[in-house]
N, C-alpha and C positions, 0 to 999 in steps of 0.2 A: 785411668780407665783400666781396670783390670777383664780379663777373660779367661773364661776358664778351656783348655784345649786337650784332647783325649788322649791319652798315650797310644804309641805304636800297636795295633793290634788290639789295643782293647774296645769291648763291644759298648754301645749305645746303650742305657738302660730302659728297657721298656718303658711305656709311659702308665702312669697307676691309675688304674678304672675309678678308683675312689675318688680320684680326685676330677671333678668335670671339667671340661676346656673352658677357657672365657669366655664369660656370653652365653651358656648353654643355660644358665638357671633363670637368665632375664627370657632366653626366648621360650621355655617350657613356660613360664609368668604370662608370657602373651598368646602363646596357645591354650592356655585356660579359662584365661580371661575372655577368649572369643567363640569357646566353647561355650561359655557360662551363658553370654549374648543370646549365642543362635537358640539354645536351652529356653531361652522367658522369653524369646521372642514371639512364639505363637501365643503366650499368655498377656502381654503388654500389647498384641492388635487383639485381642479380645477383652480384654479392659479396657483399650479406649471404646472397639465398636459398640458394648453392652453399660460401660459403667459411663466413664467421662465422656463421650458422645452425647448422648442424649440429656445430660448434666449442662451441658456447654448450651446444648440445643434451649432447653428451659429457661437459662439465664439470660438467655436472646430473648427468646419472647416474651419475658418478663419487661422488655424494655420496649417493644414493639406495642401498637393497637391492633390485637389480632380478634376478629368475633366471626360471627357469622355472614358477614355482608362480604370480607376478603380473606377468607378462609382458604377458597380454591386459588388463590392469586397471594399466599401467607410470604412469598416472598419478599414480597414488594408493599407489606405492611406498612405503616406509616410507622417511624419512628417517633416515640414521646416521653424518653426518659424516665425519669422518676415520676411520672403521672401517676400508673398502675402501684405502687407506692405509696405514693399519698394518700389516692382513693382507700385503698386498704388500710393505714394507720389513721385516718381522719376519724377521731372520735365522736363526731357531729352529725357522720352521716351515717346511715342503715348499712353501709357495706361496713363500716370501719365499727360496726356498733356489735354488730353481729362477730366479727374476727375477733375484739378483745374478748365478749362473752364466751363464745367455743374455746378461744386459748387459754380462758380459769376455769372450765369446766375442764376441758381436758386433762390440766394441771390436777384436780379434783379429782378425777379420774385416775391417771397415772398413781399420785399416791396412795390412793387406796387401794386399786388391783395389783400393783409392788407392793403395798405393805401386808397387805390378808395373804398373796401368791407368799411370801418371806415365812410370815408365822406359820401358815399349812405346812409349808415343809422343813419348815425348819422344827416343827413339831415331831411331823411323820420321821425326818433324820432321827434323831434323839432315838423315840422309839424303837425302830429298828435299826440301829446300829447293836443294840444288845443281844446274846443268843439266845434265841427260845424258840421252838417249834410250830414252825408252818411260818417263820419270817420270811423265806425264798417266795411264797404265794403271796402273804400282803407286798410284798414288794413289788412283783409283775401288778396285783390288782392296782397299786396306787400310779401305776404306768400308763393305765390302759387311756387315759384321756390325754395324757400325750402322744400317744403311738396311733392314735384315730386323725386322721385326715382333720385338718381343721374346720373345712367344709361341712363333711358329714356331722362330725360333731353337731356343729353351729347351724344345720337343718334339724337334727333331733330337737334342741332347742328350743327352736323356734315353733314343732310341735309341742312339744310340753310349754308350754305359753301360748299356745291356744287359746283363748278367754270362751269358745264356746265348750272342745271335746277335750282341752288341753291334761294333761296329769295335774299339774302344777292348783291350777283351780281343782279338779275332782279332789285333791288331797285333803289343798287348804280349805276349801269352802263345805263339801260334801262329806270327807272323812270327820274334819275338827270343828266344823262351823265357822269359821271365822269369814271376816267382810259382811257381818250381818246377813248371811244368807246368797249375796250377789257376788258373782262371778265378775272381778275385775278385769279390766283391759293394759295386760303384762309389754304389749309391743306399740301401745299409743302414748302418751301424755308422759304423768312423773314418772310414771312406773317404767318407762322405759329405759330410764338411766340405770333404774336397779338392774333389770334383766338382763343388761348390758353388761355390766360389771361383776353377777353372777357368773355368767356365760366367760369374759376372759379369767377371771381365778377360776373356773374349773379346768381350765387350759393351761394356764402357767403356772400351777403351782407343781405340777410333776415336774414341770424343770426343774424348777427350785428343792425339790425334793430331790433328785437327782447328783443335783449338784452339789449341796450340802451333805447327802450320805457319803459321795466319795470323799470329799472333804473332814469328815468326821476319822474317817478311814486310818489317816496320818496320825492321829493324834492316839502317841500311846497310851497304853492302858496302865502303866505303873503311875504316869500323874494322880491318875486320877484315885487309885489305890493309896497314893502317901499322902493327896487332899483329904482322904475319907478317913484314914487312919489320925490326922492332926483336929478330926471335928469337925472338917467344912461339911454344909447340906449340899445336895444334890444343886437347890438355886444358886449357891456360892459356885460351887465348884463349874457349873453354866457358865455365869459370870466371869470368873477369874483366869477360866481353862481354857472351855470351850471356844468363845467368844473369839479371845487374844487370838487362840492358833490359827483357826478360820481366817481369819485376819483377809491374809489377800484373795480368798477364792469370795470370801461374800461382797469385796470391792468390784469385782467383777460381774460376777451376777446379780449385786444388783443394777450395774451400770447396762449390762447387754438387756435387763430388765423392763428399765428405766423407757430405754430406746424403743424398745420392743411397744411397747401399750403405747407411748407418746405417739407414733405413727399407724398407730391399730387401724386398721380401715377395711380387713376382709368380716369382723364380729357386726361393726354396725352394718356392713353391704349387704350380708347375707339376713339378719337380721330383720329389717329393716328397707332392703332396695334401694334405688337410688338415693333416694330421700330420705332422711333420717327425721324423723319427729324434732321439734324446737329444743327439748329436753334433751333429745341424747344426740345432737351434733358434736363431733369431736371435729378437729381442725385438719384433718386426712381426707375425710367425707365434703366436708366443708371449698377442701377444695376442688375436692373433683364435682362437684354440684357447681361451684361457681363456673368453671373452664365445660361443661359437659352439660350443664343442666340451662348456663346464663349464656353459653358459648362467651363467654366471654374469656378466652383463654392465656391475655394480656395480664388480669389479673388474678387468675388461678396458677400463674408463671411467676408473680411477685409473691405472694401468699406462698408459695414452696421455696421461694430464696430466703425469704424472713425465715421462715421453720427449719431450714437447713441453718442459717449461722445462729440462729438459737440454740438449735444442738448441736453444734459443732460449740459454740462459746461454752456451753454449759457442761459437756462432755471435758472438754481441756478444764475446765476450773478442778470438775469434779475429777481427774487424773491427777492434776497435779497440787492439788489439798491432800487428798483422801490414801491417795495406791501409797505403797511404802516406795521409800526409796532406794536406793540399790547402794549397800556402802561401799567406801572405797577401799579397794585392793593396798592400798599404800600405807 
């Protein structure tokens, strides 16, 4: 074994500051990790208190018999296992029939609202992506429904749908003479579903317009110019250039709008009150009615868990099948 020795009178070489001492990088890494954990701790605590805690409580309520009789002593409510799920999913019971019919109506409602909102948003975004005078004013005007508080806009629509003095009947019946001169009820019966559709589309389409307009800003203009020189029509340019190039934005946009619409609660609650008409009952108001109208919190909790599972499965499948895959760098 060799050993380096210094000649008499020679000075030892000073330590190179560029070379860290052994173990120093690991120590710095540990300190950075601790700092990161300390920084995310408040957010983790808030997430636990606001989201995860109530969600776990709702799941637990789905497995107990919690109603008006034992509500004051809810910690000692009897455990019933899957009975609440069986009651909710039994198609021969009144509760099960209401659940499945409401689920189908909610799916139809989601498809119509998201489809119409996307078409209107895309049309507005394509129209306002070209340069012309007054474009900024129109962009601001289109965003007004999205900028208004949801409750304010819905209350305004409730006044307009009023059967006797509402603006809708005054225009359709008094001005255009429709419905044989009789003022229809818009917030009762079959028309209530149409009224709810109109209000939701009015509130949602500006969000689609804003997202699609931002996506269209990233499409190079010279691509359209080259396609026009090749003789491609505007419709063909839209199908072969616009739609494929904004696909990532469309995928996220449609997912978000579907989740918002499927869980819609505010619009029917403000339009119809605590109990929606039978023809316009969606799944979220149905859960509310079972929980706070019938005082059957166990059944409401079971429906909420089923809704959560259905949305998780649908969202995961959609992301896996539709979202663009990341390419390997190798």
